[in-house]
GUROMI-292639 format. One record per residue: residue in one letter; z, x, y of N, C-alpha, C in turn. Coordinates in pm, whole numbers, plus 50000, padded with zeros to 5 digits. Atoms other than C-alpha are relative to their C-alpha. Layout:
# GUROMI-292639
 resn   nc3   nc1   nc2  cac3  cac1  cac2   cc3   cc1   cc2
    a     Z     X     Y     Z     X     Y     Z     X     Y
...
//
This chain:
# GUROMI-292639
 resn   nc3   nc1   nc2  cac3  cac1  cac2   cc3   cc1   cc2
    m 50000 50084 49881 50000 50000 50000 50000 50088 50124
    k 50009 49923 49878 49896 50142 50336 50078 49933 50111
    l 49928 50051 49884 50105 50110 50645 49904 49985 50116
    n 50082 50010 49880 49938 49972 50952 50062 50085 50109
    p 49949 49911 49895 49979 50177 51274 50132 49952 50057
    l 49877 50052 49942 50253 49945 51403 50118 50034 49910
    n 49891 49971 50092 50465 49983 51089 50032 50149 49999
    r 49978 49857 50000 50412 50358 51092 50073 50043 50126
    g 49934 49969 49874 50518 50373 51453 50145 49959 49998
    e 49862 50048 50008 50825 50163 51388 50083 50093 49912
    r 49927 49913 50092 50922 50386 51095 50029 50134 50067
    t 49981 49873 49931 50871 50702 51304 50109 49989 50105
    g 49897 50022 49898 51083 50557 51584 50138 49991 49940
    t 49871 50011 50068 51361 50464 51344 50047 50135 49950
    s 49966 49868 50051 51349 50809 51184 50048 50092 50110
    s 49961 49913 49889 51368 50983 51521 50138 49962 50052
    k 49867 50044 49957 51670 50769 51617 50107 50052 49905
    l 49905 49951 50098 51844 50863 51292 50021 50150 50014
    n 49989 49856 49983 51765 51231 51349 50083 50034 50123
    r 49923 49975 49879 51904 51215 51703 50148 49972 49975
    r 49862 50037 50028 52218 51042 51578 50067 50106 49912
    a 49945 49897 50087 52269 51298 51301 50026 50128 50078
    f 49984 49880 49918 52219 51578 51554 50124 49990 50088
    i 49883 50021 49914 52481 51429 51788 50129 50017 49921
    i 49881 49990 50086 52731 51400 51501 50026 50145 49962
    e 49984 49859 50036 52666 51760 51393 50051 50081 50118
    i 49952 49931 49880 52718 51877 51751 50149 49975 50017
    r 49857 50030 49991 53054 51698 51752 50079 50087 49903
    a 49930 49919 50100 53152 51881 51433 50001 50147 50041
    l 50007 49861 49953 53036 52214 51579 50100 50024 50113
    v 49903 49990 49890 53243 52151 51892 50141 50006 49944
    a 49868 49998 50064 53545 52075 51673 50028 50135 49936
    l 49985 49869 50062 53486 52398 51481 50027 50107 50106
    a 49980 49903 49892 53460 52596 51806 50141 49990 50058
    i 49863 50020 49948 53786 52443 51932 50103 50059 49905
    i 49908 49946 50101 53960 52535 51605 50004 50152 50006
    v 50008 49853 49995 53838 52895 51624 50070 50054 50125
    i 49939 49954 49873 53940 52935 51991 50152 49980 49996
    f 49856 50033 50002 54278 52765 51937 50078 50100 49915
    f 49924 49912 50090 54386 52977 51639 49985 50147 50037
    s 50015 49861 49957 54245 53300 51783 50098 50034 50111
    f 49897 49979 49898 54485 53255 52077 50139 50009 49938
    l 49867 50003 50062 54780 53185 51846 50024 50116 49905
    s 49984 49890 50095 54714 53470 51603 49890 50104 50019
    d 50098 49891 49987 54547 53808 51649 49924 50025 49870
    k 50062 49976 50131 54465 53813 51277 49887 49903 49969
    f 50095 50106 50037 54251 53498 51281 49856 50049 50001
    l 50140 49956 49987 53929 53668 51398 49977 50140 49944
    q 50022 49873 50067 53981 53989 51203 49897 49982 49889
    y 50109 50010 50098 53686 54062 50974 50051 49962 49862
    s 49948 50027 50134 53897 54063 50657 50046 49856 49987
    n 49954 50139 50005 54050 53726 50745 49884 49901 50004
    l 50119 50086 49994 53713 53574 50835 49930 49994 49864
    v 50062 49998 50132 53573 53685 50499 50083 49918 49901
    l 49912 50075 50089 53876 53543 50319 49986 49849 50023
    m 50012 50143 49968 53850 53208 50502 49864 49947 49956
    t 50134 50046 50038 53475 53189 50440 49987 49988 49849
    r 50000 50013 50146 53533 53252 50069 50064 49868 49959
    h 49937 50129 50029 53771 52954 50065 49905 49885 50036
    v 50096 50102 49956 53514 52751 50259 49888 49985 49898
    a 50114 50001 50091 53240 52848 50015 50027 49916 49876
    m 49966 50078 50119 53422 52699 49715 49990 49850 50030
    n 50004 50142 49963 53465 52367 49895 49859 49956 50038
    a 50135 50035 49956 53114 52377 50042 49907 49976 49880
    i 50083 50020 50120 52950 52417 49699 50031 49864 49937
    l 49958 50129 50055 53151 52121 49572 49951 49886 50090
    a 50040 50103 49904 53070 51924 49889 49850 49973 49998
    i 50145 50020 50009 52695 51978 49845 49968 49900 49890
    g 50019 50098 50107 52711 51795 49513 50051 49863 50040
    m 49944 50127 49953 52931 51527 49670 49906 49934 50100
    l 50094 50054 49902 52678 51488 49953 49890 49919 49932
    l 50109 50070 50069 52404 51390 49706 50045 49862 49954
    v 49948 50128 50051 52624 51118 49558 50024 49903 50115
    i 49970 50088 49887 52738 50981 49895 49872 49956 50071
    l 50128 50040 49941 52381 50983 50027 49944 49876 49929
    n 50047 50115 50078 52312 50729 49753 50097 49883 50008
    g 49903 50107 49986 52609 50517 49861 50107 49999 49894
    g 49900 49992 50105 52827 50635 49573 50116 50091 50038
    i 49887 49909 49982 53135 50853 49530 50026 50065 49865
    d 49969 49931 50126 53241 51111 49270 50140 50058 50008
    l 49861 49956 49999 53616 51142 49222 50032 50096 49886
    s 49973 49919 50119 53579 51343 48902 49973 50148 50019
    v 50045 49860 49986 53451 51671 49050 50114 50100 49989
    g 49887 49908 50010 53795 51829 49082 50040 50025 49856
    s 49967 49984 50142 53868 51765 48715 49890 50075 49926
    i 50110 49925 50062 53523 51897 48618 50011 50148 50035
    v 49972 49860 49964 53608 52215 48811 50099 50060 49901
    g 49898 49951 50092 53920 52252 48598 49951 50012 49857
    l 50049 49999 50138 53749 52164 48270 49899 50113 49978
    s 50101 49894 50015 53454 52400 48324 50064 50138 50003
    g 49928 49874 49997 53690 52681 48417 50076 50027 49872
    v 49926 49988 50126 53900 52616 48109 49905 50033 49884
    v 50100 49971 50104 53589 52615 47888 49959 50147 50007
    a 50035 49858 49984 53492 52954 48034 50111 50089 49946
    g 49888 49921 50049 53840 53091 47967 50017 49993 49850
    y 49989 50021 50145 53848 52945 47617 49897 50085 49925
    l 50106 49924 50065 53516 53107 47526 50024 50151 50013
    m 49973 49857 49981 53620 53443 47673 50111 50048 49907
    q 49891 49962 50090 53936 53443 47458 49959 49992 49854
    g 50048 50014 50137 53733 53360 47147 50008 49858 49952
    a 50008 50140 50043 53619 53023 47015 49984 49993 49849
    p 50013 50014 50146 53684 52941 46648 49875 49921 49963
    v 50121 50068 50047 53364 52843 46466 50042 49890 49903
    p 49959 50110 50088 53407 52497 46307 49963 50024 49853
    f 50019 49996 50145 53443 52487 45925 49988 50143 49944
    t 50001 49861 50048 53468 52869 45900 50128 50068 50048
    d 49887 49919 49954 53727 53140 45946 49958 50096 50111
    q 50054 49909 49901 53510 53311 46206 50039 49958 50143
    v 49975 50023 49858 53577 53344 46580 49883 50056 50079
    a 50116 49957 49922 53284 53361 46822 50046 50052 50136
    y 49973 49943 49867 53294 53580 47133 49868 50008 50076
    p 50128 50001 49929 52993 53479 47348 50000 50101 50114
    n 50007 49913 49882 52866 53716 47615 50015 49916 50126
    i 49963 50072 49877 52933 53623 47977 49892 49901 50045
    w 50106 50091 49956 52593 53461 48036 49997 49874 49914
    a 49986 50118 50086 52637 53233 47737 50120 49917 50045
    v 49882 50070 49947 52983 53147 47875 49963 49921 50124
    l 50043 50068 49877 52826 53063 48211 49916 49876 49969
    v 50090 50111 50032 52554 52844 48061 50076 49885 49935
    i 49923 50106 50068 52794 52655 47833 50091 49927 50098
    s 49911 50061 49900 53039 52596 48120 49923 49907 50093
    l 50083 50084 49913 52759 52462 48341 49953 49875 49927
    i 50045 50116 50079 52633 52238 48062 50112 49897 49986
    v 49885 50092 50010 52982 52092 48020 50013 49918 50127
    g 49992 50071 49873 52994 52005 48391 49888 49899 50017
    m 50114 50090 49988 52646 51855 48383 50010 49883 49904
    f 49984 50108 50098 52729 51655 48070 50093 49891 50054
    f 49909 50098 49944 53026 51489 48238 49939 49930 50120
    g 50073 50065 49891 52811 51426 48544 49900 49899 49947
    w 50096 50092 50065 52549 51269 48316 50071 49873 49952
    l 49923 50117 50042 52817 51041 48170 50032 49911 50120
    n 49976 50077 49877 52911 50936 48524 49876 49921 50040
    g 50126 50064 49961 52546 50863 48597 49967 49882 49911
    l 50028 50111 50093 52507 50649 48284 50090 49880 50029
    l 49906 50109 49971 52819 50448 48366 49960 49923 50125
    v 50036 50063 49872 52699 50382 48720 49863 49935 49992
    a 50139 50047 49996 52325 50343 48662 49967 49900 49889
    k 50035 50085 50113 52310 50181 48319 50095 49881 49982
    l 49902 50105 50023 52633 49982 48296 50044 49931 50129
    n 49970 50060 49870 52654 49903 48668 50150 49998 50032
    i 49859 49986 49965 53016 50015 48685 50010 50061 50140
    a 49985 49948 49864 53131 50077 49042 50030 50150 49995
    p 49979 49854 50002 53114 50454 49118 50146 50040 50012
    f 49859 49966 49982 53476 50457 49233 50075 49989 49868
    i 49929 50023 50126 53599 50315 48901 49951 50097 49892
    a 50056 49914 50105 53362 50513 48677 50048 50145 50015
    t 49963 49859 49980 53441 50850 48833 50151 50019 50001
    l 49854 49993 50009 53813 50773 48862 50041 50013 49853
    g 49972 49989 50143 53820 50718 48487 49961 50137 49946
    m 50045 49869 50047 53619 51037 48429 50091 50111 50051
    l 49903 49904 49948 53869 51223 48647 50109 50025 49897
    y 49893 49987 50098 54140 51152 48390 49948 50054 49866
    v 50057 49954 50128 53911 51211 48090 49979 50151 50004
    a 50029 49857 49989 53796 51555 48210 50129 50082 50010
    r 49873 49927 49987 54147 51661 48313 50075 49999 49868
    g 49935 50007 50131 54280 51542 47978 49941 50099 49902
    f 50065 49903 50087 54023 51750 47789 50042 50142 50035
    a 49959 49865 49958 54115 52056 47996 50139 50033 49948
    k 49864 49977 50048 54480 52016 47899 50007 50005 49847
    l 50005 49995 50146 54395 51949 47535 49951 50136 49951
    i 50057 49872 50039 54188 52268 47514 50104 50112 50015
    t 49903 49894 49972 54464 52481 47665 50139 49970 49947
    n 49866 50045 50038 54759 52281 47528 50096 50014 50118
    g 49919 49993 49879 54881 52284 47886 50031 50140 50047
    e 49971 49862 49963 54887 52664 47902 49885 50059 50084
    t 50101 49932 49918 54687 52918 48105 49936 50112 49920
    f 50072 49890 50065 54419 53150 47963 49991 50117 50098
    t 50000 49883 49910 54460 53498 48110 49920 50119 49945
    k 50072 49887 50060 54272 53727 47867 49849 49982 50020
    l 50140 50024 49965 53937 53716 48044 49919 50129 50016
    s 50070 49872 49981 53850 54087 48053 49899 50027 49890
    g 50090 49974 50112 53687 54088 47710 50019 50138 49941
    k 49993 49870 50066 53641 54382 47477 49859 50053 49973
    p 50135 49944 50020 53342 54620 47458 49949 49982 49857
    e 50046 50012 50139 53334 54605 47078 49959 49858 49964
    l 50036 50140 50025 53300 54224 47098 49880 49957 50086
    g 50117 50030 49916 53024 54236 47361 50021 49889 50101
    n 49975 50110 49906 53196 53991 47594 50069 50047 50128
    v 49939 49947 49877 53302 54215 47882 49916 49963 50122
    g 50074 50015 49874 53207 54168 48247 50017 49868 50071
    f 49985 50131 49936 53317 53812 48325 50063 50014 50139
    l 49930 49986 49873 53562 53910 48599 49920 50085 50098
    s 50072 49910 49909 53356 54196 48740 49871 49937 50051
    t 50126 50064 49958 53042 53980 48755 50025 49883 50095
    f 49984 50123 49923 53170 53648 48887 50106 50011 50111
    a 49911 49972 49887 53434 53801 49115 49947 50120 50079
    a 50061 49885 49933 53190 54061 49247 49988 49976 50150
    r 50016 50006 49854 53135 54142 49616 49872 50074 50038
    p 50125 49934 49961 52763 54224 49667 49996 50024 50151
    l 50005 49959 49858 52724 54412 49998 50134 49976 50071
    g 49868 50019 49942 53099 54369 50050 50036 49856 50028
    i 49976 50143 49976 53073 53988 50061 50027 49932 49866
    p 49967 50066 50127 53242 53777 49788 49885 49915 49948
    l 50110 50073 50064 53002 53618 49539 49996 49852 50037
    p 50007 50142 49962 53105 53256 49625 49926 49975 50131
    i 50072 50017 49873 52968 53306 49977 49850 50007 49977
    w 50143 49990 50033 52632 53417 49838 49952 49875 49926
    v 50037 50122 50075 52631 53122 49597 49989 49882 50096
    m 50006 50108 49901 52707 52885 49887 49868 50006 50078
    i 50125 49984 49924 52410 53026 50082 49880 49958 49917
    v 50112 50034 50090 52175 52996 49784 49995 49850 49975
    f 49995 50144 50024 52290 52642 49706 49956 49923 50124
    a 50037 50069 49876 52252 52540 50071 49848 50002 50020
    i 50146 49988 49983 51893 52668 50082 49927 49915 49897
    v 50069 50072 50107 51790 52524 49745 50012 49849 50017
    f 49981 50144 49987 51942 52180 49804 49940 49946 50129
    s 50070 50042 49878 51803 52166 50158 49852 49976 49971
    v 50140 50016 50040 51457 52217 50011 49984 49874 49915
    i 50008 50119 50087 51525 51951 49745 50005 49872 50083
    l 49984 50122 49921 51638 51695 50004 49885 49978 50098
    n 50097 50014 49892 51371 51765 50264 49855 50021 49959
    r 50138 49963 50036 51066 51884 50069 49953 49945 49866
    t 50040 50050 50132 51060 51696 49740 50002 49848 49997
    a 50000 50145 50018 50992 51345 49619 50139 49949 49968
    f 49864 50041 50034 51344 51331 49476 50085 49983 50126
    g 49926 50011 49874 51488 51393 49823 49964 49874 50076
    r 50045 50123 49931 51279 51113 49972 50053 49876 49928
    w 49945 50113 50077 51384 50880 49690 50148 49981 50029
    l 49855 50007 49979 51750 50966 49748 50034 49938 50134
    y 49975 50058 49867 51743 50891 50120 49961 49853 50004
    a 50047 50139 49999 51544 50573 50059 50096 49908 49924
    s 49911 50084 50080 51774 50441 49785 50137 49988 50065
    g 49872 50006 49930 52080 50527 49990 49996 49904 50117
    g 50014 50090 49886 51949 50335 50288 49996 49855 49958
    n 50013 50139 50048 51855 50021 50091 49941 50006 49860
    q 50046 49984 50138 51836 50031 49711 49898 49894 49960
    r 50091 50107 50039 51664 49694 49674 49861 50024 50058
    a 50129 49973 49936 51392 49780 49924 49934 50122 49939
    a 50054 49880 50060 51353 50126 49770 49940 49971 49862
    a 50050 50036 50133 51311 49975 49423 49866 49927 50010
    l 50125 50075 49981 51038 49743 49553 49884 50092 50037
    t 50106 49905 49963 50847 50045 49686 49973 50103 49890
    g 50029 49913 50114 50856 50217 49346 50096 50114 49978
    v 49902 49893 50020 51162 50443 49375 50072 49977 49868
    p 49930 50016 50129 51309 50503 49024 50151 50009 50021
    i 49859 50003 49962 51663 50399 49116 50090 50056 49891
    t 49916 49954 50111 51815 50460 48771 49993 50151 49984
    k 50018 49855 50014 51669 50808 48747 50071 50075 50112
    v 49934 49937 49885 51796 50897 49095 50151 49997 49981
    n 49855 50013 50019 52145 50765 49016 50054 50099 49898
    v 49954 49909 50104 52174 50971 48699 49990 50145 50048
    r 50021 49861 49958 52033 51289 48852 50104 50048 50100
    i 49905 49955 49897 52269 51297 49149 50136 50033 49939
    y 49871 49971 50063 52575 51283 48923 49992 50125 49913
    v 50020 49877 50077 52432 51553 48696 50007 50121 50093
    l 49997 49890 49904 52377 51775 49002 50139 50019 50058
    s 49862 49990 49953 52726 51696 49127 50086 50072 49897
    g 49928 49932 50107 52864 51803 48789 49963 50147 49991
    f 50047 49860 49999 52654 52121 48806 50071 50079 50109
    c 49931 49933 49889 52802 52209 49147 50147 50021 49968
    a 49858 49991 50034 53154 52138 49023 50023 50108 49893
    a 49986 49899 50106 53104 52352 48710 49982 50141 50055
    s 50021 49869 49936 52973 52639 48924 50128 50046 50069
    v 49874 49968 49933 53292 52624 49131 50107 50033 49896
    g 49902 49972 50105 53498 52615 48810 49991 50142 49948
    v 50020 49863 50048 53347 52942 48687 50044 50101 50106
    l 49964 49909 49890 53387 53110 49028 50150 50003 50023
    f 49855 50008 49983 53746 52987 49060 50072 50078 49890
    t 49937 49932 50112 53835 53117 48714 49992 50151 50016
    a 50015 49856 49977 53695 53461 48793 50083 50047 50117
    d 49925 49965 49880 53861 53460 49135 50150 50009 49971
    l 49857 50003 50034 54204 53369 48994 50034 50091 49882
    q 49984 49920 50121 54149 53585 48683 50083 49925 49896
    a 49930 50084 50095 54286 53295 48484 49936 49863 49996
    a 50050 50137 50015 54177 52957 48348 50118 49906 49993
    i 49883 50085 49986 54429 52697 48460 49955 49854 49986
    p 50045 50138 50021 54402 52333 48338 50009 49912 50125
    n 49986 50078 49877 54518 52199 48677 49913 50051 50114
    m 50086 49943 49897 54264 52407 48867 49905 49893 50056
    g 50091 50095 49936 54061 52206 49118 50062 49866 50031
    e 49933 50128 49976 54320 51931 49147 49994 49964 50149
    f 50014 50054 49864 54258 51720 49462 49885 50063 50080
    s 50110 49939 49925 53956 51935 49555 49889 49900 50031
    e 50099 50103 49970 53740 51621 49540 50025 49941 50139
    l 49967 50056 49868 53926 51501 49852 49953 50093 50111
    n 50050 49905 49901 53842 51820 50042 49848 49994 50010
    a 50146 50011 49999 53477 51783 49939 49956 49876 50076
    i 50033 50123 49928 53466 51423 50061 50025 50017 50149
    a 49968 49976 49859 53634 51532 50386 49891 50081 50069
    a 50106 49917 49943 53370 51800 50444 49873 49919 50025
    v 50121 50083 49987 53088 51551 50386 50014 49901 50115
    v 49978 50101 49895 53240 51288 50616 50002 50065 50138
    i 49993 49932 49871 53322 51531 50897 49862 50051 50042
    g 50135 49952 49970 52967 51666 50869 49903 49892 50041
    g 50083 50107 49946 52833 51325 50969 49926 49916 49898
    t 50066 50082 50102 52725 51173 50638 50058 49860 50002
    a 49956 50139 50002 52740 50794 50632 50049 49964 49861
    l 49945 50038 50130 52965 50668 50352 49921 49886 49937
    s 50083 50108 50051 52730 50372 50319 49870 50052 49940
    g 50119 49938 50057 52452 50616 50223 49882 50004 50095
    g 50125 49996 49926 52110 50706 50356 49994 50098 50115
    r 50002 49904 49888 52216 50957 50623 50099 50112 49976
    g 49916 49883 50018 52350 51310 50593 49913 50122 49976
    t 50076 49875 50016 52242 51674 50580 50087 50108 49937
    i 49931 49883 50052 52332 51997 50405 50066 50075 50115
    r 49949 49928 49883 52377 52158 50746 50131 49939 50050
    g 49881 50067 49955 52629 51898 50855 50116 50015 49903
    t 49896 49984 50102 52818 51924 50525 50062 50139 50007
    l 49947 49864 49987 52850 52302 50566 50092 50011 50121
    i 49915 49998 49881 52985 52255 50918 50133 49931 49972
    g 49878 50071 50037 53234 52000 50785 50091 50085 49912
    a 49920 49914 50088 53347 52246 50515 50068 50111 50081
    f 49940 49896 49915 53404 52514 50779 50112 49942 50087
    v 49894 50064 49920 53604 52270 50994 50127 49986 49917
    i 49885 50019 50087 53833 52181 50703 50062 50135 49961
    g 49950 49871 50048 53860 52539 50574 50069 50081 50107
    f 49942 49921 49891 53925 52710 50907 50126 49933 50054
    l 49882 50072 49953 54171 52438 51010 50120 50028 49908
    v 49891 49981 50095 54380 52469 50691 50047 50145 50000
    d 49961 49859 50003 54372 52850 50682 50067 50042 50131
    g 49937 49971 49872 54457 52864 51053 50144 49951 50004
    l 49864 50055 50004 54760 52642 50999 50090 50085 49911
    v 49923 49912 50089 54872 52863 50710 50035 50130 50073
    l 49983 49872 49932 54827 53175 50924 50111 49996 50105
    i 49897 50008 49896 55054 53050 51202 50132 49942 49946
    g 49875 50037 50062 55316 52932 50954 50037 49853 50006
    v 49973 50145 49997 55280 52553 50975 50037 49953 49860
    s 49954 50054 50129 55460 52365 50698 49884 49935 49924
    v 50104 50058 50083 55244 52256 50406 49993 49848 50016
    f 49998 50145 49983 55352 51897 50469 49923 49961 50127
    w 50074 50025 49876 55221 51912 50826 49852 50032 49983
    q 50141 49968 50026 54901 52073 50699 49927 49878 49946
    e 50062 50119 50059 54826 51768 50486 49988 49888 50102
    t 50001 50105 49899 54918 51534 50771 49889 50022 50102
    i 50101 49968 49899 54694 51711 51022 49860 49986 49942
    k 50133 50012 50063 54402 51733 50777 49961 49854 49983
    g 50027 50143 50014 54431 51362 50704 49965 49935 50133
    a 50027 50056 49867 54440 51281 51076 49859 50037 50047
    v 50136 49955 49961 54122 51486 51135 49894 49916 49930
    i 50097 50081 50075 53939 51292 50862 49994 49858 50058
    i 49997 50136 49944 54053 50957 51003 49930 49996 50135
    i 50063 49995 49867 53945 51057 51354 49848 50010 49986
    a 50145 49984 50020 53602 51168 51226 49934 49869 49960
    v 50056 50128 50044 53542 50837 51048 50010 49896 50111
    a 49981 50098 49893 53684 50635 51338 49898 50018 50111
    v 50100 49973 49896 53456 50804 51592 49863 49952 49958
    e 50130 50045 50053 53157 50735 51369 49990 49848 50005
    e 50002 50146 50001 53252 50367 51333 49993 49944 50142
    i 50005 50044 49859 53312 50329 51708 49858 50014 50054
    q 50137 49980 49955 52968 50474 51773 49908 49892 49943
    r 50085 50104 50062 52809 50227 51527 50024 49865 50066
    i 49969 50127 49934 52990 49934 51692 49935 49994 50138
    l 50061 49996 49867 52872 50042 52037 49849 49985 49992
    e 50144 50012 50017 52516 50076 51910 49959 49857 49967
    r 50030 50139 50033 52527 49727 51759 50009 49912 50124
    r 49984 50078 49877 52655 49581 52085 49884 50024 50095
    q 50113 49969 49913 52381 49760 52275 49874 49930 49954
    k 50116 50069 50055 52120 49617 52041 50005 49850 50030
    l 49986 50142 49973 52260 49266 52083 49972 49969 50147
    k 50026 50021 49858 52251 49301 52463 49852 50010 50031
    s 50144 49982 49979 51894 49427 52449 49922 49880 49948
    a 50069 50114 50061 51792 49138 52220 50017 49873 50085
    s 49975 50119 49921 51951 48879 52449 49938 50015 50140
//
C-alpha cells in the first residue's frame, strides 16, 4: 500500500515532533547529569579524579548493559522484572562450570574452557528470556506478571545450583584447560575495564539494530500501537519473543562480567538491579507506554543514576538516604514527563477548539 503525499507529510511531521520531544528530554537528563557532576566535584576532590571516574563508569556500564535490554522491552510497552535474577543465574552457571560440572549418568566431571562457559551462560540467559517471550506473546500473560514469576524461578534455580553458597574457585587449572576466566572477563584493555568496552559495543550494535533494521522499525511501530502495527504486517509475536531473548542476553552478559569482577559466583548477585535498569531507561526519556526511546537517552540515564549513587557514597551519605534520593529522582523524572504530556494535550485541545 502506497502512502499519498498528505499521509507521508503527516507521518514526517509526527516523526519530527517525536524526535524534538525526545531531544528535549535527553537535554533535561544531560543537564541533570551536569548538575550532579558539578555538585559532587565541589563536595569532594576525589569525585573527578581519573581513577574514581573509571570506577564510577565501570559501575555505570553494568547497569547500562542491563538497561539496553530493558529499553527494548519497554519500547514495546512491556517490562522485564526478571533480569536481575537472570544476572545471578547466569553468573552462578559460569561459576558452576568453572568449578567442574558432573556429567549426568557417569562418574566424570567436565571442565569446559572459558569460551564454552561464556556461551553456555549466555544461552541460559537467552533461554529464560525466550520463556518470558512465550508467556507474553503466546499465552498473553501480562509482562509484569510473567516476568515477576520468572524472577523467582531464575533466582530459585541459582540457589538450587549453589545450595545457597558462593563459588569462589574460578581461576581454573592449566592441566584441565579451563584457566583464564578471571583474567579475560576482568581484563582492562588499554587500561579501561572490560565492562566499559562491552557497554560501548552494545550501545553501537543496538543503536544500529533500532535505527537501521526492519526489526527496529517493527519494534517502534508495535510499541506505538500494536493493533495498527499488526494491520500493516508487523510480526507482533516474533517481535515480542525477540525482545525478551535480547533482554536475557544482556542480563547474562552482565552476569558473566559481574562474576569475573567479584571473582565469585553469588546466588543473590544482581538482586534489585532490574530497578536500576528501569530507572536508567525512564530517566533517559523512554515512554513507559512504549514507542519512544533511544539508546543514547538510556546511557545518559544510566550515568545519572550511577554518578548520583557513587557521589552519595563518596560524601558519606547513609545508604537509607541513598535509596530515598534515588527514588525521588525517578519520581521527578516520570512526573516531569507526565506534566509535559498533559500540557501538550491541553495545547492540542486549545488548537482544535
